[in-house]
C-alpha positions, -999 to 999 in steps of 0.1 A, spaced: 0 0 0 14 34 -10 4 51 22 -18 51 53 -50 69 61 -62 87 92 -95 70 85 -98 32 85 -121 31 55 -125 20 19 -130 49 -5 -134 54 -42 -102 57 -62 -97 93 -73 -76 103 -103 -50 131 -100 -46 162 -121 -12 178 -123 -7 215 -121 4 229 -155 40 240 -160 50 226 -126 78 201 -120 66 173 -97 89 170 -67 104 137 -58 124 121 -30 160 135 -29 149 169 -43 156 201 -25 123 214 -11 112 249 -25 110 276 1 77 295 7 63 322 30 28 319 45 9 335 74 -4 318 105 -39 327 119 -24 357 137 -9 371 105 27 362 114 48 354 84 65 320 84 91 307 59 100 270 55 137 279 53 135 293 88 134 257 101 166 247 82 187 226 106 156 208 119 136 180 104 102 190 92 70 170 86 49 191 61 13 181 58 -12 196 33 -48 195 44 -77 202 20 -97 231 36 -107 239 71 -144 228 70 -136 195 52 -153 167 72 -123 143 65 -98 169 78 -119 176 109 -121 138 116 -84 135 111 -73 163 133 -72 143 166 -49 117 150 -28 145 136 -25 161 171 -13 128 186 12 123 157 25 159 160 30 156 197 51 125 192 71 141 164 77 171 187 92 148 213 116 136 186 126 171 177 107 172 145 86 203 135 51 197 121 38 223 97 2 220 86 -10 240 55 -47 245 49 -64 259 18 -86 283 37 -89 317 53 -72 322 86 -106 329 102 -119 294 95 -86 277 103 -86 295 137 -121 284 144 -120 247 132 -84 234 132 -59 255 151 -75 251 185 -65 214 185 -32 217 168 -19 250 182 4 234 208 20 208 185 19 221 149 24 253 131 -8 259 111 -6 281 80 -31 296 57 -27 292 19 -61 305 7 -48 313 -28 -33 278 -31 1 291 -42 21 266 -22 -2 238 -33 6 248 -68 44 251 -62 44 215 -47 23 203 -77 -3 186 -56 -31 165 -71 -68 172 -74 -97 149 -77 -113 145 -112 -146 158 -98 -163 168 -66 -186 138 -71 -156 115 -66 -148 132 -33 -183 129 -21 -185 92 -29 -157 85 -5 -174 105 22 -209 90 16 -195 55 21 -184 65 56 -213 88 67 -215 71 101 -179 82 110 -182 116 94 -218 124 105 -207 147 134 -186 168 109 -211 170 81 -232 198 98 -200 218 103 -192 213 66 -226 225 55 -225 255 77 -190 265 66 -193 260 28 -185 297 26 -150 286 37 -144 273 2 -163 301 -14 -183 275 -33 -151 271 -54 -152 236 -68 -115 237 -75 -108 239 -38 -133 212 -31 -114 189 -54 -80 195 -36 -63 163 -24 -40 161 7 -2 154 7 26 148 32 63 155 29 91 145 53 120 170 50 155 165 63 175 191 83 192 203 51 159 207 32 159 175 12 127 155 7 132 122 25 97 108 17 65 121 3 29 110 -3 5 126 -28 -30 114 -19 -51 95 -44 -82 98 -22 -94 125 1 -85 104 32 -49 94 23 -20 105 45 15 90 51 14 60 73 33 63 106 54 33 96 69 55 68 71 85 91 90 66 118 114 52 92 126 88 87 132 94 124 167 87 137 168 55 158 179 74 189 150 99 186 122 74 181 95 69 208 102 43 234 70 45 256 61 8 247 24 15 250 0 -8 233 -19 21 217 11 42 207 13 53 171 49 39 169 50 4 154 81 -2 174 63 6 207 33 -16 199 56 -45 189 77 -40 221 45 -39 242 34 -73 228 68 -88 234 68 -76 270 33 -89 275 42 -123 261 73 -125 283 53 -115 314 27 -141 306 53 -168 301 71 -159 334 38 -160 353 31 -195 339 65 -207 350 61 -193 385 27 -210 388 22 -246 399 1 -270 379 -28 -264 403 -25 -226 396 -8 -218 429 23 -197 429 54 -217 435 82 -209 459 
């Protein structure tokens, strides 16, 4: 599978459309610099984080039900990356007002959230778009039970996208960028719910900086695996210490 998803769901395949006259970035390329504003109007450049590893995630737009459903998982992931010394930058194709209302409150402590209402950085990174809004909606409709709490928000905030179908067709993407500004890994979504799997993200984290909490519900594959091994060892030890009648031996 090319990448993971914040939603455990089956969705319709969506074709991608390339931006005209843009060179598609690939692993090993130097990442282009950009300048965008956060919800407070502060200008942020990607190059200002040179010397630090960066996880760059492109959301669709602030009122998107899939993005709102995904934001809790993104928060958990961003917090873990922060502990590993990695900066998370989330770019949203929306006005700062809507980002501040719907997304920033949950990500403010662990991710830098930037507004790209004009889509200039989406264009620079040559991100894909769905062939039609109908294809996007098919994926959402199949999962209405999961997305139902967010659909009302979506309807109320359609002004966020300005009824611009081009924005509604935007697909997400993720880029892992090295300390010297080189693309280590990337995922261009083929459906509205695709994001880079944590297995791929963790593979880009130096071994000595990876999470070692060993919790069973940790995002880290290493921690989940270690938890299972510890549990199995503890179970085996308990079995050895117990007599055949179930009593604990001396």
